[in-house]
Structure formats: structure tokens, C-alpha cells
N, C-alpha and C positions, 0 to 999 in steps of 0.2 A: 712763891708758888707759880705754877703755869697750869694750862688746862690739862696737859699730858699728866703733870704730876697729881693733880685733883682726881683725875679719873682712876689713877693707880690706887687712890685711897678709898675708892666706891666699891662696895660689895654689890654684886649683881644678883638679881632675881633667877632663879632657875626655871628655864622654859619661858622666859620674859620675852624672848625674840624668837619669832617663828623660823624653824630650821630650813627655810627655803633659800637655796644658794649660799648659805652661810659658809660651806667649805670653799666657796668661790671668793669670799671677801677677802681681800688683801690691802691693807692700808699702807700704800706706798710711802706716806710721810711718817710712818711709825717704825717700830722694831721688827721688821720682817726681813727675810734673807733677800738679797739681791738676786733676780733671775734675769741673767744675760746670757744664757746659753743659746747655742745656735737654733734658729727657727726652721721649720719646714715651710710655714707660711709666713708671709710678710704683709702684716696689716697692723692697724692700731690696736686691735685686741690682743694680738700676739706680741706687740711691742714689748721690749724688756721692761720689767717692773722691779720694784724695791726702793729703798731710801735714796740710793743714788740717782736713780732714774727720776724720782719725784723731785729731788732737788734740781737736777738738770732742766726739767720741764718748767719748773718754777722760775729758774733763772732765764730760760728762753723768754717767757712772757713778760718777766719783770723788766728785761733790758731792751725789749723790742718796742719799736714806735709802731702802734697798731694800725697806722695808716701808711706804713712803709711800702714801698713797691716789692715787686716779685724779687729782683735781685737781692735787696736787703734781707728779705724773709728766707730766701735759699740759703743765704750765707749764714744767717742766724741758725737755721737747722743744721747746717754743716757743723757748726761750733758745738751745738747740742749733741750730735752724734758722737763728736770726738770726746766730749766731757763724759758721756755715758762710757765710752770705751768699746764702741762696736764699729770703729772704722773700717775692719776688715770687710764688713758687708755694707760698706756705705752706699755702693751702687743700688743696693736693694732697700735699704732703710730710708735713704734720703728722699726718694720720691713719695714713700709713705708718709714721712713726718711733713714734708712740705704740703701735701694735700690736706693732711690732718690738721695742720695749723691754719690753713685758709678756711677750713670748716669751722674751727674754734673762734677765729675772728668774725666769721659772718653768721654764726648761729644767733638769732634773735633770743635774747635773755629776758624779755618781757612778753607777756601774753598779747599786748597790742602791737607787737613786733616794732616798736619805736626804739629800741635800743640794742645795738650790737657793739662788741668790743671795738671793731673798726671805726665806729662813729665817735670814740673818745680820743680827744687831742690830749697832748702832753700836759696842757694847763689845767685840764680836767681830771687828772688822775693823781694819786699819791700811793706810791709803792712802799710796802713794808712799814706801815705806821707801827712804831714801837710804843708801847704803853707801860706804864708802872703805877699802881695806885694802892694805897694802904688797905689791908685785908683784916676784917675782924668779923668771922661769921661762925655761927654754931650749926649744928646739924639739922636745925629746922628749915633751912633754906631748901634742902631737897625735897622734903614734903610739900612745901609751898610751890615749887615748880612742878611736882607731879600732880597736884590738884589742878593744874592748868594745862595737863597734857604733855609735859616735858619730862625728859630724863625717865621714861617709863622702864627702862631695865635696871635702874638703880634700887638697891634694897636698903643700904644704910652706908653711913660713912665710918671708916674704921677709926676714926680719931674724934674726940669730943668736939672739935672746932678747927679753924683755920685762922691763924694769925700771921701777919708779916706783911709781904708785898705781892700782889698779883702783878704778873708781867706776862707779855706776849707780844706777837708780831701779826698784824692783819695784812694779808698779802696784797690786797688792793682796794683803795677807796676811790669810787668814781662819781663825778657830778654831771648830772645831766637834767636840764631844764629845771635848774635850782633845786633839784632832789639829790640825796647823796646815797649812794648804795655800797653796801659792804659785800666785798667779793673775796671769795677763798677758792683756789684751785685744788681739785682733788684728782690725783692721777690713779685712783684705785681701779683695780681689776675686778669687775662684776660678773664677767661672762664673755663670751665670743660672738654675740651678735647685739644689735642695736636695741631688741627688746629687753635686753638684761639691764638696760639703763632707762628704763621707763619709770614713770612716777612712783610706782608702788615699790619697785627695787630700790630706788633712791631713798624713800622713806626708811625702808629697812635697813640700808646702810647707814644712815644718820642715826637710827636708833642703836644699832649694833655697836657703833663707834662712839656713842653719845656725843656726836657732833653738835647736837642741839644745846648742850650744856656749854661747848666751845663758842658757839655763835652767840649765845647770850651774854657770856662774859665779854665777848668782842663788842657786842651792842652797847653794854654798859660803858665800856671805854671810849667808844665813837661818840656815843650820846653826850658824855662829859666833854670830850674834845670839840664837838661842834657847839655845845653850849658857851664854851669858852672863847670860840672864835667868831661866832655870829651873834650880834646883838639882837636881831630880830627872831632867833631860831626857835622854831616850834617842831616838835616830834612829828605830829599828824602830816604837816605841811612840808616839811624838808627832808625827812628820813624816808628814802624809797624803800628800803627792806634789804634782805639777805639774799644773796644768791651764791650757793655753793655750786661750782662749775665742774662737775664730773666729765673730765676732759675726753676720756675715751668714747663717751656716749654723745658728743657733740658733733652733728653730722650736717649742720647747716639749716636744719628744720627748726620751726619755732619751738624753743624751750627744749630741745633735745639735749638731754643729760644735765638739765638745769633744776636744782632743788631750791624753791623760794620759800621764804617766810618773812613776815613782818610781825614782830612779837607785839602784843598788846601793850599800850603806853603804860597802864597802870601796873601790869605785871612787871615790865621793866623797871618802874620805879621801885616796886617791892623788891626785886632782886637786887637792884642798887643798894637800897637800904640794908638788905639782908647781908650784903658783903661789907658793910661798914660805912656806906655812904651817907651823906646828909643832904637833906633838900636845900 
């Protein structure tokens, strides 16, 4: 099982998500059509979107040294343009992507402005952490999450339970001041202006796509991983939280395009146990 597979088994509540901007939601990492048609305007909001574009942007960030110089970043953006298949308009898209990438790297992702991607060295990052763990859960885990404010759009699970293995890939784990942060890149298109990526809109996107279920699964996996690697590990002390980076909204300003959460430790323990974990 994966997060995507589980969400396909979840029946959603009618009217559970406010219809604001729903027509604009496009999950570029999911099953939506690639949009790479010629553009009249060239900016990060009109930048092509779809699964292929999402993969290319993920690859750009995964393989980039966040502290690299202008030349290396420019060359990386050129490769991304080629991977997407928009080389015919490279003279228009390359400046857009280069400035956008600079903004992504320089946007503070914490409220105290102490952390930017450009601050993270190669030794303090782990890309594409793959996980697998035994899964044995019944339908009650959804109700338990909803009681704590998560997965509010879910109505029921179309199967009596989930057995097998849970698997997934976490885009990025970073270490900063002995705290570990779970990072996921989202290239979703939410609108044509910065305000479309404000806190309320990001919360709606998270609810609409049930990304909260995704990151709770990821948190269980990362928490287990850190427990197995750090003898002195304490969740409250060492787990910094979850940051979902909505790339199109990152403009260099504090937490622009950043969705943040740090699930309660007791909730995470409950969810871990509900998935079949043991203390």
C-alpha cells in the first residue's frame, strides 16, 4: 500500500471541502494531464504543470546542491527545461525558472526565519528516503484521526482493513540545529497570484488532497527511522515538524507557500499503533 493507494480507498464526504478555488487545484504529482501548451505570459504561475513537470521540478531540487553558485543553478534549470520538453521557449522559461529557483532556496521555511534551503549542506540532508513497514489496520484509524482534526474530508474506507506493507518515498529530510524536518515538494497550481498560496489556501489544498494523511504516514516512518538511528532520540526535542513546500508560492518572503505542522506526539503514537506498530 501507498498513500496514493489508500486515498483511492477512502470515500469522501460531500461538501466537506469549501468550493473556493477547487477548480484551480491541480495536483502535479498525481493523475492529471500535463499542461505544456504555449503560454502568452511567462511566470511561475503559468509555468507548465502536470506529472511530468512535477517530476522534473522534484529532480531539479533533489540533485541540486542548495548552496551552489549561480552558474550551477542556471545549468540545472536548463536541464529541467529540457526534461519538461519546452526547450523551444527556453529563452523565455529559463529566466523565469532561474529566478523562481533562487526564491525557493531563499524563502524562510520557519517563522523565526532561522532556516532556508540554502542553509542546508549536503551532510545535513537525505533525499528520497524510501520506507517499508508492516501494515495491519482496521477502519477505526480514520475516526481516530478525525477526532484530532485530520482527514476531515474522509467519510469511510471502502475496505474493512489494510494488511500488507506500507511503502513510500519522502522527498527530503533535513537536519538543522539537531532537529529533523520532513520536507515534501508540491508543484500544485493554486492560482495566478501570490495570494492564492496564502495559509488558508494551502490548508484547503492539504484537506482537498488529503495530504495530512500522507504526512502522518511519513511522520510514522521518519519517527521509526530516527528512533532506530539516534540512541538519545526524543520526538519533542529532535523532530522539527513537517514542511510542505508549495513551490509556486515561494517568493523569498517568510513562510510564503509553506504549510507547516508538527503532529502531537501522542496522536502519532496512536496512529503508529493503529497501523500495526508496537511500542
